[in-house]
TORVEXKE-724581 format. One record per residue (C-alpha): x negated, y, z negated. Coordinates in steps of 0.02 Angstrom, whole numbers, padded with zeros to 5 digits, always signed. Layout:
// TORVEXKE-724581
XYZ;...
//
This chain:
// TORVEXKE-724581
+00138+00870+01021;-00008+00906+01139;-00052+01054+01028;-00055+00938+00876;-00170+00815+00967;-00288+00956+01017;-00298+01017+00838;-00342+00844+00771;-00469+00815+00910;-00548+00985+00878;-00559+00945+00693;-00652+00784+00729;-00775+00867+00850;-00808+01013+00732;-00847+00898+00587;-00964+00788+00688;-01057+00938+00761;-01075+01040+00602;-01085+00899+00476;-00955+00992+00373;-00871+00897+00233;-00708+00987+00227;-00470+00884+00191;-00330+00810+00260;-00183+00698+00248;-00180+00533+00338;-00125+00533+00518;-00012+00388+00564;-00096+00230+00627;-00062+00186+00809;+00087+00073+00831;+00045-00091+00913;+00125-00153+01073;+00180-00334+01048;+00045-00450+01110;-00088-00315+01119;-00201-00244+00985;-00200-00053+00982;-00357+00045+01021;-00445+00084+00857;-00565+00229+00833;-00741+00177+00776;-00743+00180+00587;-00872+00266+00479;-00989+00146+00390;-01040+00166+00209;-01194+00102+00117;-01224+00108-00071;-01406+00094-00123;-01446+00024+00048;-01312-00111+00046;-01180-00087+00180;-01002-00111+00116;-00857-00185+00216;-00768-00052+00320;-00598-00087+00246;-00561+00043+00183;-00684+00157+00274;-00726+00342+00250;-00615+00457+00351;-00612+00632+00421;-00443+00708+00382;-00357+00875+00387;-00347+01028+00496;-00467+01167+00540;-00623+01060+00561;-00576+00914+00452;-00653+00854+00291;-00746+00694+00256;-00665+00593+00117;-00724+00426+00048;-00642+00279-00043;-00701+00320-00219;-00648+00158-00306;-00744+00056-00178;-00903+00157-00210;-00887+00151-00399;-00852-00036-00396;-01006-00066-00287;-01108+00015-00426;-01031-00095-00560;-00926+00046-00633;-00763-00011-00713;-00612+00074-00635;-00430+00068-00685;-00270+00159-00638;-00175+00241-00781;-00014+00317-00716;-00066+00433-00575;-00247+00442-00632;-00403+00346-00584;-00515+00320-00736;-00695+00263-00707;-00807+00211-00853;-00991+00218-00806;-01131+00191-00932;-01126+00347-01043;-01001+00432-00928;-00813+00440-00902;-00733+00509-00744;-00547+00547-00726;-00473+00584-00555;-00294+00647-00540;-00221+00583-00376;-00137+00727-00282;-00240+00858-00375;-00409+00940-00346;-00437+00940-00534;-00545+00805-00614;-00639+00779-00776;-00817+00719-00802;-00855+00679-00984;-00700+00780-01034;-00764+00933-00940;-00647+00998-00804;-00714+01011-00627;-00630+01061-00464;-00653+00959-00308;-00655+01041-00136;-00487+00961-00099;-00361+00851-00189;-00385+00665-00213;-00266+00579-00091;-00197+00406-00059;-00216+00333+00116;-00141+00160+00136;-00204+00067-00018;-00356+00173-00063;-00392+00333-00160;-00501+00456-00064;-00602+00604-00131;-00726+00724-00049;-00899+00649-00032;-00978+00790-00133;-00875+00740-00285;-00958+00568-00283;-01126+00656-00295;-01065+00771-00434;-00981+00635-00536;-01129+00514-00531;-01278+00628-00507;-01305+00530-00347;-01382+00579-00180;-01257+00575-00037;-01278+00604+00149;-01168+00594+00303;-01251+00560+00470;-01120+00620+00594;-01213+00549+00744;-01229+00376+00668;-01056+00387+00585;-01132+00329+00421;-01117+00381+00238;-01261+00344+00120;-01246+00345-00071;-01401+00324-00179;-01370+00312-00367;-01481+00272-00516;-01335+00178-00593;-01379+00024-00492;-01404-00130-00600;-01319-00053-00750;-01161-00153-00728;-01052-00133-00883;-00991-00311-00859;-00821-00380-00896;-00802-00319-01075;-00806-00142-01141;-00791-00107-01329;-00721+00047-01414;-00767+00120-01583;-00604+00053-01656;-00653-00127-01623;-00539-00158-01475;-00608-00229-01313;-00554-00200-01136;-00591-00341-01013;-00581-00284-00832;-00603-00393-00679;-00524-00493-00539;-00402-00632-00581;-00476-00799-00528;-00351-00915-00614;-00189-00915-00713;-00154-01068-00822;+00029-01087-00870;+00008-01267-00929;-00101-01226-01079;-00031-01170-01246;-00045-01025-01258;-00058-00979-01075;-00222-00907-01014;-00294-00795-00879;-00471-00802-00808;-00558-00644-00750;-00719-00628-00652;-00835-00482-00618;-00993-00523-00524;-01068-00673-00611;-00970-00643-00772;-00820-00756-00805;-00699-00746-00952;-00545-00852-00993;-00426-00765-01113;-00281-00841-01209;-00122-00738-01188;+00019-00766-01313;+00202-00741-01270;+00213-00574-01361;+00078-00491-01255;+00143-00354-01142;+00118-00389-00956;+00134-00240-00839;+00132-00255-00649;+00077-00107-00543;+00099-00104-00354;-00017+00036-00297;+00059+00044-00122;+00238+00067-00181;+00174+00163-00334;+00284+00072-00458;+00251-00008-00626;+00366-00143-00695;+00364-00264-00842;+00322-00442-00794;+00261-00610-00853;+00097-00703-00834;+00182-00811-00702;+00194-00654-00593;+00004-00634-00590;-00086-00698-00435;-00269-00745-00409;-00355-00598-00326;-00259-00465-00423;-00356-00333-00522;-00323-00347-00709;-00365-00257-00870;-00339-00352-01034;-00336-00257-01199;-00395-00367-01343;-00369-00307-01523;-00500-00321-01659;-00421-00483-01723;-00438-00563-01550;-00253-00548-01508;-00210-00489-01332;-00101-00334-01340;-00076-00302-01154;-00118-00364-00980;-00111-00230-00845;-00111-00306-00671;-00134-00205-00512;-00111-00259-00333;-00072-00186-00163;+00067-00264-00060;+00095-00259+00126;+00235-00341+00223;+00308-00337+00396;+00318-00426+00563;+00164-00469+00665;+00159-00359+00821;-00008-00421+00886;-00137-00552+00837;-00316-00590+00890;-00449-00712+00834;-00506-00596+00693;-00358-00487+00642;-00174-00453+00661;-00067-00296+00669;+00100-00271+00582;+00243-00180+00666;+00205-00032+00551;+00034-00014+00633;-00061-00083+00483;-00213-00182+00542;-00274-00326+00434;-00428-00438+00445;-00425-00589+00328;-00575-00618+00214;-00667-00785+00210;-00581-00826+00044;-00407-00775+00102;-00277-00913+00082;-00151-00913+00224;+00009-01014+00217;+00136-01034+00356;+00306-01095+00298;+00225-01159+00137;+00090-01256+00232;-00096-01213+00241;-00135-01114+00400;-00269-01013+00488;-00265-00851+00585;-00257-00953+00746;-00089-01024+00690;-00004-00854+00679;+00108-00784+00815;+00189-00620+00862;+00357-00609+00772;+00301-00701+00614;+00350-00618+00450;+00203-00582+00334;+00178-00536+00152;-00001-00486+00103;-00063-00460-00074;-00227-00365-00093;-00343-00317-00235;-00334-00126-00240;-00512-00107-00307;-00605-00223-00190;-00473-00232-00050;-00496-00421-00056;-00352-00510+00030;-00329-00667-00072;-00156-00717-00013;-00061-00703+00153;+00111-00782+00155;+00182-00807+00330;+00359-00861+00371;+00419-00915+00543;+00598-00951+00587;+00612-01136+00629;+00770-01225+00683;+00821-01360+00558;+00777-01536+00609;+00928-01636+00669;+00994-01763+00545;+00972-01945+00596;+01023-02109+00520;+00839-02145+00490;+00821-01982+00391;+00977-01967+00284;+00898-01842+00163;+00969-01669+00129;+00952-01532+00260;+00983-01346+00275;+01082-01296+00428;+01061-01107+00413;+01017-00961+00298;+01100-00794+00336;+01093-00620+00261;+01235-00493+00252;+01166-00320+00210;+01248-00149+00231;+01096-00071+00318;+00922-00117+00382;+00835-00059+00222;+00908-00050+00047;+00877+00050-00110;+00927+00040-00294;+01109-00010-00318;+01131-00083-00143;+01186-00266-00133;+01162-00400-00003;+01230-00577+00011;+01133-00736+00049;+01228-00884+00122;+01149-01056+00142;+01239-01197+00230;+01180-01376+00216;+01207-01542+00131;+01343-01527-00004;+01324-01568-00187;+01150-01498-00210;+01055-01359-00298;+01012-01211-00187;+00907-01055-00213;+00815-00922-00116;+00657-00817-00126;+00623-00643-00059;+00444-00668-00003;+00336-00679-00158;+00422-00532-00243;+00582-00614-00306;+00586-00803-00323;+00703-00945-00375;+00865-00846-00362;+01013-00967-00382;+01147-00996-00251;+01319-01060-00301;+01413-01189-00199;+01590-01139-00151;+01664-01237-00009;+01564-01400+00003;+01398-01367+00087;+01411-01177+00077;+01301-01093-00054;+01307-00905-00085;+01225-00777-00196;+01218-00588-00214;+01066-00483-00252;+01080-00306-00316;+00923-00202-00292;+00853-00137-00458;+00771+00033-00478;+00589-00020-00475;+00579-00137-00325;+00493-00094-00161;+00444-00203-00014;+00443-00189+00175;+00524-00312+00293;+00509-00473+00196;+00575-00648+00238;+00713-00729+00136;+00672-00912+00106;+00808-01041+00075;+00784-01198-00032;+00899-01347-00061;+00882-01510-00156;+01007-01651-00176;+00982-01787-00307;+00805-01727-00332;+00760-01737-00147;+00710-01572-00069;+00761-01520+00105;+00640-01433+00221;+00639-01247+00187;+00732-01135+00309;+00707-00947+00324;+00838-00817+00366;+00816-00740+00538;+00837-00564+00465;+00706-00498+00343;+00752-00386+00197;+00670-00218+00163;+00689-00121+00000;+00625+00052-00040;+00653+00159-00193;+00504+00272-00153;+00542+00430-00052;+00447+00466+00109;+00288+00569+00103;+00270+00730+00204;+00083+00725+00225;+00027+00860+00348;+00104+01029+00388;+00063+01180+00497;+00039+01325+00495;-00047+01305+00328;+00041+01371+00173;-00003+01553+00136;-00093+01567+00304;-00083+01730+00404;-00076+01705+00592;-00069+01824+00741;+00043+01713+00847;+00229+01756+00837;+00281+01594+00923;+00176+01466+00829;+00192+01277+00834;+00272+01228+00669;+00259+01044+00625;+00256+00914+00489;+00200+00732+00490;+00271+00602+00372;+00268+00419+00328;+00361+00291+00224;+00246+00219+00089;+00340+00053+00093;+00342+00045+00284;+00532+00038+00295;+00527+00173+00428;+00591+00351+00447;+00760+00385+00526;+00723+00523+00655;+00905+00576+00663;+00896+00622+00477;+00742+00733+00495;+00785+00919+00491;+00690+01084+00495;+00741+01258+00441;+00648+01418+00482;+00694+01574+00383;+00856+01491+00328;+00910+01444+00505;+00929+01261+00551;+00826+01242+00710;+00828+01051+00715;+00921+01047+00882;+00774+01138+00964;+00641+01030+00882;+00557+00868+00938;+00581+00726+00812;+00506+00552+00797;+00481+00429+00655;+00310+00507+00622;+00327+00695+00649;+00438+00844+00688;+00377+00995+00787;+00462+01159+00830;+00404+01306+00936;+00515+01462+00922;+00601+01509+01084;+00595+01693+01035;+00459+01787+00943;+00463+01785+00755;+00458+01956+00673;+00304+02007+00576;+00313+01956+00394;+00344+01803+00288;+00409+01645+00371;+00485+01508+00262;+00497+01329+00325;+00595+01185+00249;+00578+01006+00314;+00689+00864+00252;+00652+00682+00290;+00752+00523+00253;+00696+00343+00273;+00812+00207+00335;+00850+00157+00155;+00919+00332+00121;+00778+00401+00013;+00751+00586+00047;+00602+00702+00030;+00597+00891+00054;+00447+01004+00076;+00451+01192+00093;+00311+01316+00125;+00281+01491+00190;+00158+01576+00305;+00141+01754+00370;+00153+01819+00548;+00055+01978+00580;+00035+02005+00766;-00016+02187+00754;
//
């Protein structure tokens, strides 16, 4: 592991000294020690036409062999007023007189339908899409610079002030309205959604036959939904037909969930290592009550919903386990005594089932929520005062450790909500193997090289180290390797013969999702 650390450190130094803009996959964030914020490397600042942007997400230097500077492309385009949307695995940007298509995971892109090759593939790190800085210059005709000493990226573009606004029209008469959701009205008939972009505001009537699609860019899933599933702060694209009828509403958001491992006056850290600083407009609730960052504690369960274009954190839902208040003669209302979860494993995937049991005042109506993802699930009373329900995980659901919230009402009087002590995590997205060495197709003169791979779980359910394996030339060498939840490394005890070396790494998360990556390199010592 020391060799890995030296390689990453060398890559950082080389990039800062030479100013090179070479790639990489994300290295895992430091895991926080409860009660203490982890040390965080100084981030690279970014300014567009002289205006400094928030450093969340910030440019990064990633990869091996000197590293490569990559920048959050959606953030830069949005700062210039360029409409951006995700279509499948593509990022599509519509600038005045220009269309840019970026294929995430590929170095291929299109500018005005003409193919171009980036220096390295577009990659996802946390909630943001990153591309090489030079591609920003090429795609916009902009001037870009990176001052390694000042740790600052500058982008100067003539597209400033040419904001396409909320509404873009096509030759066929349809209109696409793209912006941030500021309100959802379910009381009007028909329902409506309000979008904002800069100073532009538009309220759009949405009839029941309009298609609503929800896209979680962290879990990389897309599922049908309803307007009631849309939250203020989400990014949305509404397609309006020539007759004014809304055909579709595509809503994108980024979700984060977990347990607070450390908290300060300005930010908190989840047990996954994800660091979050609330925005001034962020709404924080603690057990359904308005709260501030100062109210949060280590051990609280958190669900965060972010705008993937602006990274605005509009909503943070915090749940803290609280013992039910004792029943007194002065307060004869209904009460929940406990909410418990029975699950077969710490994290679940499609087809797995868990049971929720709520005990409390008999003769009532009980339900439960799984954070903000699944709400108002009914519980059925069996023996008086015992309410149960079963939830089977569908194919397109992903969330990290998320609190289960119990509700009970009797004769129209609601009891105080009680949360289960055990959160639920669901993942149907396989782990990502993000960094490997030696590089594929590389020829090396070391016959006992350090062979390693790093990996992560996109939904933060965690990797099971005991289910990580490595094969070298068809031989399982896992027993001689070092394994953690973030990497596996193996150094051959005997020299490898000259020639082709094939490596296969298999990784499983705690939900049972598996990913395999194989590659080859060549040893030529003589």
